[in-house]
All heavy atoms as a GROMACS GRO file, in nm:
protein
  578
    1MET      N    1   0.948  -1.422   0.670
    1MET     CA    2   0.892  -1.378   0.536
    1MET      C    3   0.935  -1.245   0.507
    1MET      O    4   0.902  -1.148   0.579
    1MET     CB    5   0.742  -1.391   0.542
    1MET     CG    6   0.666  -1.347   0.414
    1MET     SD    7   0.535  -1.440   0.363
    1MET     CE    8   0.616  -1.532   0.242
    2GLY      N    9   1.004  -1.226   0.413
    2GLY     CA   10   1.054  -1.087   0.375
    2GLY      C   11   0.964  -1.014   0.281
    2GLY      O   12   0.874  -1.060   0.230
    3LEU      N   13   1.012  -0.898   0.265
    3LEU     CA   14   0.940  -0.798   0.182
    3LEU      C   15   0.965  -0.837   0.042
    3LEU      O   16   1.076  -0.853  -0.003
    3LEU     CB   17   0.980  -0.655   0.203
    3LEU     CG   18   0.913  -0.550   0.124
    3LEU    CD1   19   0.766  -0.539   0.170
    3LEU    CD2   20   0.983  -0.420   0.158
    4GLU      N   21   0.860  -0.844  -0.042
    4GLU     CA   22   0.877  -0.871  -0.202
    4GLU      C   23   0.899  -0.755  -0.265
    4GLU      O   24   0.836  -0.638  -0.237
    4GLU     CB   25   0.750  -0.942  -0.245
    4GLU     CG   26   0.735  -1.083  -0.186
    4GLU     CD   27   0.619  -1.148  -0.250
    4GLU    OE1   28   0.579  -1.118  -0.362
    4GLU    OE2   29   0.568  -1.254  -0.180
    5ILE      N   30   0.997  -0.764  -0.358
    5ILE     CA   31   1.042  -0.642  -0.439
    5ILE      C   32   0.923  -0.587  -0.520
    5ILE      O   33   0.926  -0.464  -0.533
    5ILE     CB   34   1.170  -0.659  -0.516
    5ILE    CG1   35   1.232  -0.536  -0.565
    5ILE    CG2   36   1.142  -0.760  -0.640
    5ILE    CD1   37   1.302  -0.450  -0.457
    6GLY      N   38   0.847  -0.664  -0.569
    6GLY     CA   39   0.725  -0.614  -0.640
    6GLY      C   40   0.629  -0.534  -0.572
    6GLY      O   41   0.582  -0.424  -0.620
    7ASP      N   42   0.606  -0.572  -0.448
    7ASP     CA   43   0.522  -0.499  -0.357
    7ASP      C   44   0.573  -0.360  -0.329
    7ASP      O   45   0.503  -0.263  -0.318
    7ASP     CB   46   0.488  -0.582  -0.230
    7ASP     CG   47   0.396  -0.690  -0.253
    7ASP    OD1   48   0.327  -0.704  -0.361
    7ASP    OD2   49   0.384  -0.781  -0.166
    8LEU      N   50   0.715  -0.361  -0.309
    8LEU     CA   51   0.769  -0.234  -0.278
    8LEU      C   52   0.771  -0.139  -0.397
    8LEU      O   53   0.738  -0.022  -0.389
    8LEU     CB   54   0.923  -0.262  -0.242
    8LEU     CG   55   1.009  -0.133  -0.212
    8LEU    CD1   56   0.954  -0.064  -0.088
    8LEU    CD2   57   1.146  -0.174  -0.194
    9ILE      N   58   0.789  -0.185  -0.525
    9ILE     CA   59   0.790  -0.113  -0.637
    9ILE      C   60   0.646  -0.056  -0.660
    9ILE      O   61   0.631   0.065  -0.688
    9ILE     CB   62   0.834  -0.186  -0.759
    9ILE    CG1   63   0.982  -0.213  -0.747
    9ILE    CG2   64   0.803  -0.115  -0.893
    9ILE    CD1   65   1.043  -0.296  -0.845
   10ILE      N   66   0.548  -0.139  -0.646
   10ILE     CA   67   0.409  -0.093  -0.661
   10ILE      C   68   0.365   0.004  -0.557
   10ILE      O   69   0.296   0.099  -0.584
   10ILE     CB   70   0.316  -0.214  -0.661
   10ILE    CG1   71   0.340  -0.304  -0.783
   10ILE    CG2   72   0.159  -0.176  -0.656
   10ILE    CD1   73   0.305  -0.238  -0.915
   11GLY      N   74   0.415  -0.012  -0.427
   11GLY     CA   75   0.388   0.079  -0.324
   11GLY      C   76   0.434   0.208  -0.340
   11GLY      O   77   0.372   0.311  -0.331
   12LEU      N   78   0.569   0.217  -0.396
   12LEU     CA   79   0.626   0.339  -0.420
   12LEU      C   80   0.568   0.426  -0.541
   12LEU      O   81   0.543   0.541  -0.541
   12LEU     CB   82   0.775   0.320  -0.446
   12LEU     CG   83   0.861   0.277  -0.330
   12LEU    CD1   84   1.000   0.254  -0.366
   12LEU    CD2   85   0.853   0.392  -0.224
   13SER      N   86   0.523   0.343  -0.641
   13SER     CA   87   0.447   0.408  -0.742
   13SER      C   88   0.318   0.459  -0.701
   13SER      O   89   0.271   0.568  -0.752
   13SER     CB   90   0.433   0.313  -0.867
   13SER     OG   91   0.358   0.200  -0.845
   14MET      N   92   0.245   0.393  -0.618
   14MET     CA   93   0.115   0.434  -0.575
   14MET      C   94   0.136   0.558  -0.481
   14MET      O   95   0.048   0.640  -0.489
   14MET     CB   96   0.048   0.328  -0.491
   14MET     CG   97  -0.019   0.212  -0.568
   14MET     SD   98  -0.150   0.265  -0.674
   14MET     CE   99  -0.065   0.246  -0.845
   15LEU      N  100   0.254   0.559  -0.408
   15LEU     CA  101   0.281   0.685  -0.344
   15LEU      C  102   0.293   0.810  -0.437
   15LEU      O  103   0.258   0.913  -0.401
   15LEU     CB  104   0.407   0.671  -0.252
   15LEU     CG  105   0.466   0.777  -0.184
   15LEU    CD1  106   0.372   0.817  -0.067
   15LEU    CD2  107   0.596   0.747  -0.121
   16ALA      N  108   0.367   0.783  -0.543
   16ALA     CA  109   0.389   0.878  -0.646
   16ALA      C  110   0.257   0.923  -0.691
   16ALA      O  111   0.239   1.053  -0.717
   16ALA     CB  112   0.486   0.843  -0.755
   17PHE      N  113   0.168   0.834  -0.732
   17PHE     CA  114   0.023   0.871  -0.789
   17PHE      C  115  -0.040   0.951  -0.681
   17PHE      O  116  -0.119   1.047  -0.714
   17PHE     CB  117  -0.039   0.749  -0.823
   17PHE     CG  118   0.002   0.688  -0.956
   17PHE    CD1  119   0.002   0.540  -0.973
   17PHE    CD2  120   0.035   0.778  -1.062
   17PHE    CE1  121   0.048   0.498  -1.090
   17PHE    CE2  122   0.073   0.710  -1.188
   17PHE     CZ  123   0.074   0.573  -1.206
   18SER      N  124  -0.041   0.917  -0.552
   18SER     CA  125  -0.114   0.995  -0.457
   18SER      C  126  -0.049   1.131  -0.440
   18SER      O  127  -0.133   1.224  -0.432
   18SER     CB  128  -0.092   0.924  -0.325
   18SER     OG  129  -0.149   0.795  -0.315
   19LEU      N  130   0.074   1.155  -0.452
   19LEU     CA  131   0.134   1.283  -0.449
   19LEU      C  132   0.097   1.375  -0.573
   19LEU      O  133   0.059   1.488  -0.560
   19LEU     CB  134   0.289   1.280  -0.433
   19LEU     CG  135   0.338   1.236  -0.301
   19LEU    CD1  136   0.476   1.222  -0.296
   19LEU    CD2  137   0.288   1.316  -0.188
   20VAL      N  138   0.078   1.308  -0.684
   20VAL     CA  139   0.038   1.363  -0.810
   20VAL      C  140  -0.101   1.420  -0.800
   20VAL      O  141  -0.133   1.540  -0.835
   20VAL     CB  142   0.063   1.280  -0.935
   20VAL    CG1  143  -0.013   1.327  -1.059
   20VAL    CG2  144   0.222   1.264  -0.963
   21GLY      N  145  -0.180   1.327  -0.725
   21GLY     CA  146  -0.329   1.375  -0.712
   21GLY      C  147  -0.344   1.480  -0.619
   21GLY      O  148  -0.430   1.574  -0.635
   22LEU      N  149  -0.252   1.486  -0.505
   22LEU     CA  150  -0.261   1.597  -0.428
   22LEU      C  151  -0.222   1.736  -0.491
   22LEU      O  152  -0.279   1.838  -0.475
   22LEU     CB  153  -0.175   1.575  -0.297
   22LEU     CG  154  -0.230   1.464  -0.205
   22LEU    CD1  155  -0.128   1.447  -0.096
   22LEU    CD2  156  -0.356   1.509  -0.146
   23PHE      N  157  -0.119   1.726  -0.580
   23PHE     CA  158  -0.078   1.843  -0.655
   23PHE      C  159  -0.179   1.890  -0.750
   23PHE      O  160  -0.202   2.002  -0.765
   23PHE     CB  161   0.057   1.813  -0.729
   23PHE     CG  162   0.184   1.824  -0.633
   23PHE    CD1  163   0.252   1.710  -0.602
   23PHE    CD2  164   0.211   1.952  -0.577
   23PHE    CE1  165   0.359   1.719  -0.523
   23PHE    CE2  166   0.324   1.967  -0.490
   23PHE     CZ  167   0.395   1.841  -0.467
   24LEU      N  168  -0.242   1.777  -0.809
   24LEU     CA  169  -0.357   1.819  -0.905
   24LEU      C  170  -0.463   1.888  -0.834
   24LEU      O  171  -0.525   1.991  -0.886
   24LEU     CB  172  -0.410   1.686  -0.975
   24LEU     CG  173  -0.317   1.640  -1.089
   24LEU    CD1  174  -0.382   1.507  -1.131
   24LEU    CD2  175  -0.311   1.736  -1.199
   25ALA      N  176  -0.498   1.837  -0.720
   25ALA     CA  177  -0.617   1.901  -0.629
   25ALA      C  178  -0.567   2.043  -0.583
   25ALA      O  179  -0.664   2.134  -0.576
   25ALA     CB  180  -0.648   1.810  -0.521
   26ALA      N  181  -0.451   2.047  -0.556
   26ALA     CA  182  -0.404   2.183  -0.499
   26ALA      C  183  -0.412   2.298  -0.619
   26ALA      O  184  -0.445   2.410  -0.585
   26ALA     CB  185  -0.274   2.179  -0.440
   27GLY      N  186  -0.377   2.259  -0.733
   27GLY     CA  187  -0.362   2.350  -0.833
   27GLY      C  188  -0.490   2.361  -0.934
   27GLY      O  189  -0.494   2.411  -1.029
   28ALA      N  190  -0.596   2.290  -0.895
   28ALA     CA  191  -0.728   2.274  -0.968
   28ALA      C  192  -0.799   2.416  -0.984
   28ALA      O  193  -0.803   2.500  -0.889
   28ALA     CB  194  -0.809   2.168  -0.906
   29HIS      N  195  -0.846   2.455  -1.096
   29HIS     CA  196  -0.925   2.561  -1.124
   29HIS      C  197  -1.062   2.526  -1.142
   29HIS      O  198  -1.158   2.629  -1.153
   29HIS     CB  199  -0.878   2.636  -1.245
   29HIS     CG  200  -0.735   2.695  -1.228
   29HIS    ND1  201  -0.695   2.786  -1.147
   29HIS    CD2  202  -0.618   2.654  -1.286
   29HIS    CE1  203  -0.566   2.810  -1.162
   29HIS    NE2  204  -0.512   2.738  -1.236
   30ASP      N  205  -1.103   2.411  -1.138
   30ASP     CA  206  -1.244   2.361  -1.162
   30ASP      C  207  -1.264   2.241  -1.066
   30ASP      O  208  -1.168   2.182  -1.019
   30ASP     CB  209  -1.277   2.325  -1.295
   30ASP     CG  210  -1.188   2.228  -1.354
   30ASP    OD1  211  -1.088   2.188  -1.296
   30ASP    OD2  212  -1.212   2.171  -1.484
   31ASN      N  213  -1.391   2.223  -1.023
   31ASN     CA  214  -1.436   2.121  -0.936
   31ASN      C  215  -1.394   1.974  -0.983
   31ASN      O  216  -1.368   1.893  -0.909
   31ASN     CB  217  -1.583   2.123  -0.915
   31ASN     CG  218  -1.616   2.245  -0.830
   31ASN    OD1  219  -1.529   2.298  -0.748
   31ASN    ND2  220  -1.740   2.283  -0.844
   32GLU      N  221  -1.402   1.948  -1.128
   32GLU     CA  222  -1.376   1.818  -1.174
   32GLU      C  223  -1.229   1.781  -1.153
   32GLU      O  224  -1.201   1.664  -1.105
   32GLU     CB  225  -1.403   1.802  -1.324
   32GLU     CG  226  -1.557   1.826  -1.349
   32GLU     CD  227  -1.608   1.968  -1.354
   32GLU    OE1  228  -1.515   2.064  -1.370
   32GLU    OE2  229  -1.726   1.982  -1.361
   33MET      N  230  -1.134   1.867  -1.171
   33MET     CA  231  -0.988   1.839  -1.145
   33MET      C  232  -0.966   1.827  -1.002
   33MET      O  233  -0.889   1.741  -0.955
   33MET     CB  234  -0.898   1.940  -1.203
   33MET     CG  235  -0.762   1.891  -1.216
   33MET     SD  236  -0.723   1.734  -1.285
   33MET     CE  237  -0.742   1.778  -1.458
   34TYR      N  238  -1.036   1.898  -0.920
   34TYR     CA  239  -1.011   1.881  -0.775
   34TYR      C  240  -1.061   1.751  -0.724
   34TYR      O  241  -0.991   1.686  -0.641
   34TYR     CB  242  -1.094   1.997  -0.696
   34TYR     CG  243  -1.082   2.000  -0.554
   34TYR    CD1  244  -0.965   2.050  -0.483
   34TYR    CD2  245  -1.193   1.949  -0.472
   34TYR    CE1  246  -0.962   2.037  -0.354
   34TYR    CE2  247  -1.187   1.953  -0.336
   34TYR     CZ  248  -1.078   2.002  -0.276
   34TYR     OH  249  -1.070   1.993  -0.137
   35VAL      N  250  -1.180   1.713  -0.763
   35VAL     CA  251  -1.236   1.576  -0.726
   35VAL      C  252  -1.143   1.472  -0.780
   35VAL      O  253  -1.112   1.370  -0.706
   35VAL     CB  254  -1.378   1.558  -0.762
   35VAL    CG1  255  -1.426   1.424  -0.753
   35VAL    CG2  256  -1.472   1.662  -0.691
   36PHE      N  257  -1.100   1.478  -0.894
   36PHE     CA  258  -1.005   1.376  -0.964
   36PHE      C  259  -0.890   1.377  -0.880
   36PHE      O  260  -0.839   1.250  -0.847
   36PHE     CB  261  -0.976   1.406  -1.106
   36PHE     CG  262  -0.888   1.307  -1.164
   36PHE    CD1  263  -0.923   1.171  -1.193
   36PHE    CD2  264  -0.747   1.347  -1.196
   36PHE    CE1  265  -0.832   1.089  -1.247
   36PHE    CE2  266  -0.662   1.262  -1.243
   36PHE     CZ  267  -0.697   1.132  -1.272
   37GLY      N  268  -0.820   1.476  -0.844
   37GLY     CA  269  -0.695   1.480  -0.771
   37GLY      C  270  -0.722   1.411  -0.632
   37GLY      O  271  -0.628   1.335  -0.590
   38LEU      N  272  -0.819   1.454  -0.570
   38LEU     CA  273  -0.838   1.391  -0.427
   38LEU      C  274  -0.876   1.238  -0.445
   38LEU      O  275  -0.842   1.160  -0.357
   38LEU     CB  276  -0.956   1.470  -0.354
   38LEU     CG  277  -0.922   1.593  -0.305
   38LEU    CD1  278  -1.053   1.667  -0.234
   38LEU    CD2  279  -0.804   1.603  -0.215
   39SER      N  280  -0.951   1.208  -0.546
   39SER     CA  281  -0.993   1.059  -0.566
   39SER      C  282  -0.858   0.992  -0.601
   39SER      O  283  -0.838   0.872  -0.536
   39SER     CB  284  -1.084   1.051  -0.683
   39SER     OG  285  -1.206   1.106  -0.658
   40LEU      N  286  -0.769   1.036  -0.670
   40LEU     CA  287  -0.641   0.973  -0.711
   40LEU      C  288  -0.569   0.957  -0.578
   40LEU      O  289  -0.494   0.848  -0.566
   40LEU     CB  290  -0.564   1.046  -0.813
   40LEU     CG  291  -0.433   0.988  -0.866
   40LEU    CD1  292  -0.463   0.847  -0.936
   40LEU    CD2  293  -0.372   1.076  -0.970
   41ALA      N  294  -0.557   1.051  -0.504
   41ALA     CA  295  -0.463   1.044  -0.384
   41ALA      C  296  -0.540   0.947  -0.280
   41ALA      O  297  -0.477   0.879  -0.221
   41ALA     CB  298  -0.471   1.182  -0.310
   42GLY      N  299  -0.676   0.954  -0.261
   42GLY     CA  300  -0.731   0.855  -0.177
   42GLY      C  301  -0.724   0.708  -0.234
   42GLY      O  302  -0.706   0.622  -0.145
   43TRP      N  303  -0.738   0.686  -0.359
   43TRP     CA  304  -0.723   0.551  -0.410
   43TRP      C  305  -0.584   0.495  -0.392
   43TRP      O  306  -0.558   0.380  -0.356
   43TRP     CB  307  -0.750   0.549  -0.566
   43TRP     CG  308  -0.740   0.419  -0.625
   43TRP    CD1  309  -0.825   0.318  -0.617
   43TRP    CD2  310  -0.636   0.372  -0.704
   43TRP    NE1  311  -0.771   0.209  -0.692
   43TRP    CE2  312  -0.651   0.243  -0.751
   43TRP    CE3  313  -0.510   0.435  -0.753
   43TRP    CZ2  314  -0.553   0.170  -0.827
   43TRP    CZ3  315  -0.434   0.363  -0.835
   43TRP    CH2  316  -0.445   0.232  -0.863
   44GLY      N  317  -0.478   0.582  -0.413
   44GLY     CA  318  -0.340   0.542  -0.386
   44GLY      C  319  -0.317   0.504  -0.237
   44GLY      O  320  -0.243   0.415  -0.213
   45THR      N  321  -0.368   0.584  -0.156
   45THR     CA  322  -0.353   0.557  -0.006
   45THR      C  323  -0.433   0.440   0.036
   45THR      O  324  -0.353   0.354   0.111
   45THR     CB  325  -0.414   0.681   0.078
   45THR    OG1  326  -0.349   0.806   0.036
   45THR    CG2  327  -0.398   0.662   0.223
   46VAL      N  328  -0.550   0.410  -0.016
   46VAL     CA  329  -0.616   0.286   0.016
   46VAL      C  330  -0.539   0.164  -0.041
   46VAL      O  331  -0.511   0.054   0.018
   46VAL     CB  332  -0.746   0.292  -0.031
   46VAL    CG1  333  -0.815   0.144  -0.023
   46VAL    CG2  334  -0.842   0.394   0.053
   47PHE      N  335  -0.478   0.175  -0.158
   47PHE     CA  336  -0.406   0.067  -0.210
   47PHE      C  337  -0.278   0.029  -0.142
   47PHE      O  338  -0.248  -0.081  -0.116
   47PHE     CB  339  -0.359   0.116  -0.352
   47PHE     CG  340  -0.318   0.000  -0.439
   47PHE    CD1  341  -0.419  -0.072  -0.527
   47PHE    CD2  342  -0.190  -0.035  -0.453
   47PHE    CE1  343  -0.374  -0.172  -0.598
   47PHE    CE2  344  -0.147  -0.149  -0.533
   47PHE     CZ  345  -0.238  -0.214  -0.600
   48VAL      N  346  -0.209   0.140  -0.083
   48VAL     CA  347  -0.084   0.116  -0.008
   48VAL      C  348  -0.124   0.042   0.120
   48VAL      O  349  -0.066  -0.046   0.164
   48VAL     CB  350  -0.015   0.245   0.019
   48VAL    CG1  351   0.096   0.227   0.127
   48VAL    CG2  352   0.056   0.297  -0.114
   49PHE      N  353  -0.241   0.090   0.189
   49PHE     CA  354  -0.286   0.024   0.309
   49PHE      C  355  -0.325  -0.112   0.286
   49PHE      O  356  -0.305  -0.210   0.363
   49PHE     CB  357  -0.404   0.091   0.365
   49PHE     CG  358  -0.349   0.213   0.471
   49PHE    CD1  359  -0.378   0.346   0.434
   49PHE    CD2  360  -0.288   0.184   0.579
   49PHE    CE1  361  -0.354   0.434   0.504
   49PHE    CE2  362  -0.244   0.288   0.654
   49PHE     CZ  363  -0.274   0.416   0.632
   50GLY      N  364  -0.372  -0.151   0.164
   50GLY     CA  365  -0.400  -0.293   0.123
   50GLY      C  366  -0.280  -0.373   0.107
   50GLY      O  367  -0.285  -0.487   0.152
   51LEU      N  368  -0.165  -0.310   0.056
   51LEU     CA  369  -0.050  -0.383   0.051
   51LEU      C  370   0.017  -0.416   0.181
   51LEU      O  371   0.067  -0.526   0.203
   51LEU     CB  372   0.075  -0.308  -0.033
   51LEU     CG  373   0.043  -0.300  -0.201
   51LEU    CD1  374   0.139  -0.192  -0.245
   51LEU    CD2  375   0.056  -0.428  -0.254
   52LEU      N  376   0.000  -0.314   0.270
   52LEU     CA  377   0.046  -0.338   0.401
   52LEU      C  378  -0.033  -0.442   0.477
   52LEU      O  379   0.026  -0.532   0.547
   52LEU     CB  380   0.035  -0.220   0.494
   52LEU     CG  381   0.136  -0.100   0.454
   52LEU    CD1  382   0.104   0.029   0.531
   52LEU    CD2  383   0.273  -0.141   0.487
   53HIS      N  384  -0.161  -0.452   0.458
   53HIS     CA  385  -0.241  -0.542   0.524
   53HIS      C  386  -0.204  -0.689   0.466
   53HIS      O  387  -0.204  -0.779   0.528
   53HIS     CB  388  -0.388  -0.526   0.477
   53HIS     CG  389  -0.489  -0.615   0.542
   53HIS    ND1  390  -0.543  -0.718   0.473
   53HIS    CD2  391  -0.550  -0.603   0.667
   53HIS    CE1  392  -0.622  -0.782   0.554
   53HIS    NE2  393  -0.626  -0.716   0.672
   54ARG      N  394  -0.188  -0.698   0.335
   54ARG     CA  395  -0.147  -0.822   0.278
   54ARG      C  396  -0.013  -0.880   0.318
   54ARG      O  397   0.011  -0.991   0.345
   54ARG     CB  398  -0.142  -0.821   0.126
   54ARG     CG  399  -0.118  -0.946   0.048
   54ARG     CD  400  -0.131  -0.935  -0.104
   54ARG     NE  401  -0.022  -0.876  -0.149
   54ARG     CZ  402   0.006  -0.864  -0.278
   54ARG    NH1  403  -0.081  -0.903  -0.361
   54ARG    NH2  404   0.112  -0.806  -0.327
   55TYR      N  405   0.081  -0.782   0.339
   55TYR     CA  406   0.212  -0.823   0.398
   55TYR      C  407   0.204  -0.872   0.545
   55TYR      O  408   0.258  -0.978   0.568
   55TYR     CB  409   0.314  -0.697   0.396
   55TYR     CG  410   0.438  -0.719   0.481
   55TYR    CD1  411   0.533  -0.802   0.428
   55TYR    CD2  412   0.450  -0.667   0.612
   55TYR    CE1  413   0.645  -0.820   0.503
   55TYR    CE2  414   0.564  -0.684   0.673
   55TYR     CZ  415   0.670  -0.770   0.627
   55TYR     OH  416   0.774  -0.785   0.699
   56PHE      N  417   0.134  -0.810   0.623
   56PHE     CA  418   0.117  -0.857   0.768
   56PHE      C  419   0.029  -0.994   0.778
   56PHE      O  420   0.060  -1.075   0.857
   56PHE     CB  421   0.060  -0.741   0.850
   56PHE     CG  422   0.166  -0.641   0.879
   56PHE    CD1  423   0.144  -0.511   0.833
   56PHE    CD2  424   0.276  -0.671   0.967
   56PHE    CE1  425   0.249  -0.413   0.865
   56PHE    CE2  426   0.360  -0.574   0.987
   56PHE     CZ  427   0.354  -0.444   0.947
   57ASP      N  428  -0.058  -1.000   0.690
   57ASP     CA  429  -0.136  -1.130   0.683
   57ASP      C  430  -0.044  -1.247   0.640
   57ASP      O  431  -0.049  -1.355   0.696
   57ASP     CB  432  -0.246  -1.118   0.586
   57ASP     CG  433  -0.375  -1.048   0.639
   57ASP    OD1  434  -0.380  -1.025   0.770
   57ASP    OD2  435  -0.471  -1.019   0.560
   58ARG      N  436   0.028  -1.223   0.547
   58ARG     CA  437   0.138  -1.321   0.502
   58ARG      C  438   0.227  -1.360   0.613
   58ARG      O  439   0.257  -1.481   0.632
   58ARG     CB  440   0.202  -1.286   0.376
   58ARG     CG  441   0.119  -1.318   0.248
   58ARG     CD  442   0.200  -1.287   0.133
   58ARG     NE  443   0.226  -1.142   0.112
   58ARG     CZ  444   0.298  -1.084   0.022
   58ARG    NH1  445   0.361  -1.154  -0.058
   58ARG    NH2  446   0.298  -0.953   0.014
   59ARG      N  447   0.280  -1.251   0.676
   59ARG     CA  448   0.384  -1.277   0.797
   59ARG      C  449   0.301  -1.358   0.898
   59ARG      O  450   0.373  -1.445   0.968
   59ARG     CB  451   0.418  -1.139   0.847
   59ARG     CG  452   0.544  -1.155   0.926
   59ARG     CD  453   0.588  -1.023   0.985
   59ARG     NE  454   0.498  -0.979   1.093
   59ARG     CZ  455   0.526  -0.868   1.166
   59ARG    NH1  456   0.626  -0.800   1.144
   59ARG    NH2  457   0.441  -0.835   1.255
   60ASP      N  458   0.191  -1.339   0.934
   60ASP     CA  459   0.113  -1.383   1.046
   60ASP      C  460   0.093  -1.534   1.000
   60ASP      O  461   0.097  -1.623   1.093
   60ASP     CB  462  -0.016  -1.327   1.086
   60ASP     CG  463   0.005  -1.184   1.150
   60ASP    OD1  464   0.121  -1.162   1.200
   60ASP    OD2  465  -0.089  -1.108   1.169
   61ALA      N  466   0.050  -1.560   0.874
   61ALA     CA  467   0.021  -1.688   0.828
   61ALA      C  468   0.146  -1.779   0.840
   61ALA      O  469   0.146  -1.905   0.876
   61ALA     CB  470  -0.026  -1.702   0.701
   62ALA      N  471   0.261  -1.725   0.816
   62ALA     CA  472   0.382  -1.792   0.803
   62ALA      C  473   0.426  -1.819   0.958
   62ALA      O  474   0.470  -1.943   0.991
   62ALA     CB  475   0.490  -1.707   0.757
   63ARG      N  476   0.394  -1.732   1.055
   63ARG     CA  477   0.422  -1.759   1.194
   63ARG      C  478   0.329  -1.873   1.241
   63ARG      O  479   0.379  -1.958   1.324
   63ARG     CB  480   0.399  -1.632   1.260
   63ARG     CG  481   0.438  -1.645   1.418
   63ARG     CD  482   0.418  -1.507   1.499
   63ARG     NE  483   0.518  -1.419   1.425
   63ARG     CZ  484   0.508  -1.295   1.442
   63ARG    NH1  485   0.404  -1.230   1.508
   63ARG    NH2  486   0.590  -1.204   1.387
   64VAL      N  487   0.201  -1.866   1.198
   64VAL     CA  488   0.111  -1.975   1.246
   64VAL      C  489   0.154  -2.114   1.187
   64VAL      O  490   0.160  -2.208   1.271
   64VAL     CB  491  -0.029  -1.946   1.212
   64VAL    CG1  492  -0.123  -2.065   1.224
   64VAL    CG2  493  -0.082  -1.820   1.290
   65ALA      N  494   0.199  -2.104   1.061
   65ALA     CA  495   0.245  -2.236   1.002
   65ALA      C  496   0.366  -2.286   1.077
   65ALA      O  497   0.370  -2.415   1.087
   65ALA     CB  498   0.265  -2.214   0.864
   66ILE      N  499   0.456  -2.208   1.120
   66ILE     CA  500   0.568  -2.248   1.193
   66ILE      C  501   0.537  -2.299   1.327
   66ILE      O  502   0.561  -2.412   1.373
   66ILE     CB  503   0.675  -2.130   1.196
   66ILE    CG1  504   0.743  -2.110   1.072
   66ILE    CG2  505   0.787  -2.166   1.304
   66ILE    CD1  506   0.825  -1.986   1.049
   67SER      N  507   0.453  -2.238   1.401
   67SER     CA  508   0.413  -2.283   1.527
   67SER      C  509   0.325  -2.417   1.524
   67SER      O  510   0.336  -2.487   1.613
   67SER     CB  511   0.328  -2.181   1.609
   67SER     OG  512   0.197  -2.155   1.539
   68VAL      N  513   0.244  -2.436   1.421
   68VAL     CA  514   0.173  -2.560   1.401
   68VAL      C  515   0.283  -2.674   1.380
   68VAL      O  516   0.254  -2.788   1.443
   68VAL     CB  517   0.077  -2.543   1.283
   68VAL    CG1  518   0.024  -2.682   1.255
   68VAL    CG2  519  -0.033  -2.468   1.323
   69ARG      N  520   0.378  -2.654   1.310
   69ARG     CA  521   0.478  -2.758   1.287
   69ARG      C  522   0.577  -2.784   1.417
   69ARG      O  523   0.638  -2.881   1.427
   69ARG     CB  524   0.564  -2.727   1.182
   69ARG     CG  525   0.498  -2.744   1.044
   69ARG     CD  526   0.595  -2.721   0.934
   69ARG     NE  527   0.637  -2.572   0.930
   69ARG     CZ  528   0.706  -2.517   0.842
   69ARG    NH1  529   0.751  -2.593   0.733
   69ARG    NH2  530   0.729  -2.388   0.838
   70GLY      N  531   0.561  -2.688   1.512
   70GLY     CA  532   0.637  -2.711   1.633
   70GLY      C  533   0.778  -2.645   1.638
   70GLY      O  534   0.861  -2.683   1.723
   71GLU      N  535   0.801  -2.565   1.531
   71GLU     CA  536   0.937  -2.511   1.524
   71GLU      C  537   0.950  -2.374   1.585
   71GLU      O  538   0.836  -2.321   1.620
   71GLU     CB  539   0.977  -2.502   1.386
   71GLU     CG  540   0.986  -2.625   1.306
   71GLU     CD  541   1.011  -2.623   1.150
   71GLU    OE1  542   1.039  -2.501   1.125
   71GLU    OE2  543   1.012  -2.714   1.092
   72GLN      N  544   1.065  -2.326   1.612
   72GLN     CA  545   1.074  -2.206   1.675
   72GLN      C  546   1.088  -2.097   1.555
   72GLN      O  547   1.151  -2.121   1.453
   72GLN     CB  548   1.202  -2.192   1.752
   72GLN     CG  549   1.200  -2.265   1.878
   72GLN     CD  550   1.095  -2.219   1.979
   72GLN    OE1  551   1.066  -2.097   1.973
   72GLN    NE2  552   1.029  -2.306   2.054
   73PRO      N  553   1.015  -1.979   1.564
   73PRO     CA  554   1.030  -1.877   1.448
   73PRO      C  555   1.158  -1.818   1.455
   73PRO      O  556   1.230  -1.791   1.555
   73PRO     CB  557   0.910  -1.794   1.489
   73PRO     CG  558   0.876  -1.808   1.630
   73PRO     CD  559   0.931  -1.944   1.672
   74HIS      N  560   1.199  -1.792   1.334
   74HIS     CA  561   1.350  -1.712   1.320
   74HIS      C  562   1.320  -1.573   1.301
   74HIS      O  563   1.295  -1.527   1.179
   74HIS     CB  564   1.412  -1.782   1.198
   74HIS     CG  565   1.429  -1.933   1.208
   74HIS    ND1  566   1.528  -1.987   1.279
   74HIS    CD2  567   1.368  -2.033   1.151
   74HIS    CE1  568   1.529  -2.111   1.275
   74HIS    NE2  569   1.427  -2.154   1.202
   75GLU      N  570   1.323  -1.496   1.398
   75GLU     CA  571   1.302  -1.344   1.387
   75GLU      C  572   1.433  -1.279   1.428
   75GLU      O  573   1.507  -1.310   1.510
   75GLU     CB  574   1.181  -1.302   1.456
   75GLU     CG  575   1.058  -1.353   1.389
   75GLU     CD  576   0.932  -1.284   1.453
   75GLU    OE1  577   0.946  -1.168   1.490
   75GLU    OE2  578   0.828  -1.360   1.460
   0.00000   0.00000   0.00000
């Protein structure tokens, strides 16, 4: 099971949003912008970990499906 291009694009855009959030937090002059920047960075990080979790779950499910059918996995 390969990497889907949509997941890669979304993951890279979430990485960019996280970096923007860190820059916002670093240059903040008030508490609201600081909290927003850290929240944006945290949300993007959690989203990317969710994408990784989904990828590995799909890969494991494919491996189990192959082993149930009695075939050898192609890795």
